[in-house]
C-alpha angles and dihedrals in degrees: 000000000000124000091246089058091050089050091050093048092049092049090047092049093050098045093043095047089054088078095058097077091053093049092048094045093047092048093049098043099031084215115139100153094112096042115102112224091194091054092052092046090053090045092051090050090052093046091052089052091048089050092051089048091050091050092050094051092034094233109163097200090054093045097048096041094049095046090054094041091049091054093048094047092048088050089056090049090051090049090048091053095041100043096032094061114116112267119231 
């Protein structure tokens, strides 16, 4: 594995893992009031485009990071919709 690939994997691991604390906190607290749905929808769109780009150029760090990030961001969107629904 080349040094550039190691750098890419490290960057991908750090930026992707940044989403884990939000997913865990949201799951535990069920609080989504301060989470912007629009921001996450824009983020998911960008991540999908990065994933497509990574697939086109066959760059494994981009592919793996964006698959994981996409799943984490979609999880936050699901929590936002589920926990943000008006309570009766």
